[in-house]
N, C-alpha and C positions, 0 to 999 in steps of 0.2 A: 440424081447425083451423077456426075460425069466419071468417065473412066479415070481421069487424072485424080480426082478426089478420092476415088476408091482405093487407087495404089498408095496415096499419101496416107490414107487411114490405115490401110493395111501394114505399111511399113512402120507407122506410129505404134499400132498395136503390137507388132513383132518386137520393136525396141523396147517397150515397156515389158513385154513378156520375158525377153532376154535379161533385162536389167533385174527384173524380180527374181528370175532363175539364179542369177549371179549372187544376189544378196541372200537367197535362200541357202545356197550351197557354201557360201563363204562364212564359215562358222567364227565366232569370236575367239580372241586370243585367250589362251590359258596363261594366267599370271602365277604359275608356280615353278620355282626353280628346280632344275635337275639336281640332285644331291648324291654324285658318285662317292662312295666310301673310299677315303685314302687308305693305301695298304698299311697293314701293321709293319712295325720295324721287324726285319728278318735278316740274318746273316751279320757278317762283320761290317762295322762302319766303313762307308768308301766316300771319299771327297777328293776329286781329281781334275786337272785342268786338261780339257780335251781339245782346245783350240786357242791359238794366239796369232794375231795378225796385225800388222801395222803398215802404214804408207809413208814414204819418204817426203812427200809433197801432198797438200790438199787435205781432205777429210776421209774418214770411214767411221760412220756414226749410226746411231739408233737401230741396234740389231733387233730383230724379231725371229721367233722360232716357229717353224712349220713342223708339226708332228706328223710322222709317217710310220707305218709298220716296218718298212725297210730301212729306217734310220732318219732322224730329224735332218732339217736343213735350217741354216742360220741365213738370214737375209738381212741387208742393210744398204743405206745410201752412200755412195762414194763419188767424189769429184773434186774439183779445185777448191770450192768453198760451197757453203749452204746456198740453195736457191739459185744456183748457176746452171746454164744451159747444158753443160758437160756432165751433170749429175746423173748417175744411173744406178739402178737397184742391182746389186751383186748377191752372190749366194755361195754357200760352201756345204757340202754333204758331209754328215757324220755317220760312220758305221761301227759296229763292234764285232770283232773277229771271234773265232771260236774259243780263243783263249780270254776273251772278256776284255781285250784291250781296244780302246777306242782309237779310230784312225779318221783323220780329216782328209777330204779329197782336195782337189786344187781350187781356190776361190776362182770365181769367174763371173764376168758380167751377164746379167740376167734379163733385165728390162731396160732399154733405153727410151728416151723420151720420143724419138721418131717411131720406134717399134709400137709403142703404146699408143700413140696418135693414130697409127695405121689400123689399130684395133677397134677404134670407135666407128660407128656407121651413123651418119656420114662421118669421114675422117675429121679429127679435131687437132688443133694445135695443142701440143703439151710443151710448155716452156722449161719447167723442171719437175723433179720428183722429191718426195720425202717420205716420211714415216710410212711404213708398209708392214701389214700384218696378215696372218693367215685367215681366209674365209673358211671357217670350221663348218660351214653349213653346206659346202659344195666342195667336190674334189678338184684338186689342181686349180685352186682359185685363191686369189688374193684380194685385200682391200688396201689400195694405195692412195696416198695424198698426192694430188696432182695439182699444178698451177698452170693456167692457160694465159692468165695476164696478171701482172702485178706480183706481190709476194705472197707469204704464207696467209695473210689476212683475206686473200682472195682465192684460196685453195678450195678444192672440191675433193670428195671421196669417190674413188672409182672402183667399181666391181670388175676385177680383171680375171679372165679366164684363161688358163695357160694350156698349152699342148706342144709337146716335143721341145720344152725349154723355151717357148717364145709366146707372147700374147697373142691370142687369136680372136679375142672378142672383149670389148670393154664398154662400160656405160657408167654414167655419173649417177650416184644416188641423189635423188630429189629430196633435199632436206631443208632448203632454206628458200624463202621468197625473195631473197635479195640476190637475184640472178644466180641462184644456186650455189652461192660461194661462201666461203669462210668457214667450212667444216673440215676437221682434220681428225686423224686416229692415232693411237698410240698403243693401247692396252689390248690384250686377248678378249675374245668374245665371252658372252655369258649363255649357257644352255639352259633351256627350259624343260619341263617334265614332258611336254608333247613333242620333243624332238626339234623344236624350232630354236632359233638362236637370237640374241641381242648384241648389238654393237656398242661399246663404250666410245663415245666421240665427244668432240668439243667444238664450241663456236668461239671464234677469236676476234670478231670485230664489234666494237661497241660494248654491248651488254655481254661481256663474255661469260660462258656458263658451260658446265658439263651436260652431257646428254646421254640418254639410253635409247637406242634406236632399235625397235622391234620389227622383226620379220616374221612372215608366216612360213609354213612349211616349204613353199615354193621360192623363197627367198625375196618376196615382194615386201617393201617398206610398208608397215601397216600402222605404226605409232612411234611417237617420240616423246619422252619425258625428260624434264630439265632438273639439274642439280645447281642450285644457285646459292650465293651467300651475299652478306651485308657488308659492302665496303671492300670487297675482295673481288678476284677474277679466278674462279676455280676451274682449271682445265685438266685434262689428261686423267679421267677418272680410272681408278683401278678398282673394280668390283669384285668382292668376295662374298657369295652366297654363305649364310650361316644356317638356314633351314629352308624348307619350301616357300616361306613367305619372307623372311628376313635377309637382308644383305647389308654389307657396309662397303661405302666407296671411299677411297683414299684419294684426295686431290691435291694437286700443286696450285699454289697462288701465283698467279702470273704478274700479280703486284708486288711480288718480292718481299712479303711480309716476315719471312724468316721462320714461317710455321708451316707444318703439314695440317690439312683440313680433312675433315670427316663428314660424309652425309650418310644417312641411314634410310631404309625403307622397311616397312612391316607388312607391305601389301603386294609383294613380288615385284616391285619396281614400278607400280602405277604412280605413286608419289614419293618424294624424297624430303627428307628434312633440310632446313637451311644449313649449309656447310658451316661447321664450327671448328675453332681452332683446337688443335691437340696440344699436349704438353711437349710434343716432339719438336725441337728446334730443327729446322730443315730449310736448305737453300732453295732457290727457285728451280726446282727439278723434280721429275717424276719418281715414282716408287713402283715396285712390283711386288705381288703378293699372291699366295695361294694357300688353301687349307692343307694341313698335315694331320698326321694321325693323333689321336687324342683330343679332338676338337680345337686344335690350336691353329694359328695363322703364322706362316713363315713370311717375312718381309725383306726385301732387299732395299736399303735406304741410305742416302747420304748422312742425314742425322746429325750434322755438325753445326747448323745454325748459320754461319757465314762463310763456310769453306766446303767445296765439294770435293776435295782431294782424297778423303777416305770414304770408301763404300763398305757398309756393314750388313750383316744379316741379324735379324732380330726375330724373337718369337713373342707371340701374345697368346696367353691362356685365358683371357676374358673378352674375347670377341672384339679385340682392337682397342679396348679401353686403356691398356697399359702394355709396356714392351720391355722385354730384356734383351740386350745386346749379347749375341753368341758367337760372333765371328767378325773380324775385320778383314775384308777382302783386299784392299788397296790402302798402303801406308805411304808409299812414295809419292813425291809431289807429281801433280799431273791429274787433271780432272778425270774422275771416275763416275760416269753418270748414265742415265738411260737404261736401267736394268729391264731384263724380262725373265720371267720364271714360267716354265711349263712342265706339266707332268707327262712323262714319257709312257709308252704302252706297257713297258715292264715294271712301272711303278717308280722308276727312278726321276729325279728331278734335275732339269736342265736350266742353268743360269747364264745369261749371256748379258754383256753390257760393254759400253764404250769405255775407252780408256786412253790415256795419253793426250788429254785435251782434244778428244775427238778424232785423234789420228790413228786409232786403233781399236781392236776388239778383243775381248777374252771370253771364253766360255768354260764353265766348270760343271761337273756332274756329281751329285750326292745322292745318298739313299736315305730311307726313313731311319735306318739304324744310326747314321751319323748325326741326323737332326736330333734323334732321341737322346744321344750321348752327350750333347752339348749343355 
């Protein structure tokens, strides 16, 4: 056997050995949800508006909440209109002073299409930006909906790492065989017992469906599970774990059927039931939800069937089977949509949503005592 053949054989054996080692050390995913206990009601009920913002022209839409020990941030996309080149991600920081009063800093541009394009290696064209959420699995990180060609149906999800208020590194998640296009984000992530996270996402082209994207502890995409329905287009899953194995996903129907849909899992998200219609009359719009004390679920929903002018808070005491409206947030004309709910480190609940037909934002903070009193 010649020297060349020996080298080839040695490299082959080395490759096989390294592959075997990688498989050996790459343990399987744990499919058990993390279940942090919601805090018990304590102190006087509190419900207060902490941020209001509007634009004279264009849109300010789809707020998300970034939870930080030093105070949360609200991020949203803003520009002349959706899917336009001038759309940028904006942000505002919220802090609480020694007297317990909330203060909002100055709203400011955060991520532009050009700056995000520079963060890709090699550089990529970013035509416009959309829904953006916190990457809870890494510090100073976001998942952003980005478009390099076409409209939302050709979007991708970018893992964006921030530093000193600007994107320094970005990569697109590999989720679709169709040129890695047509995946978008809206809802907060889901944590698993092993410390890893999953990303609720949705595919918007052709056979539209919701998805749960699993990551390992290093943030690598490891798995993807679908939430589908019969004769509907279920998107923007809002997932609420019920225990270590069970969770419920609330889904918007892109077909505009006038109903909110639900899919459930009993195996930690490995499989999901066909999305079925609830009794909740709901427009073609997403909801937000999270667990609260007493085993209940708090939801922000439009819930009016043919009109999204009113945004409500509702409680379920039976794992999402039935709901009781407890508060109406918006009564005046003008669409109030795209809510997001997040638990803050001190146990309070922050709600942010679009209002004024996508021309502004509002955020309120409530505590468990206020929820319990309703």
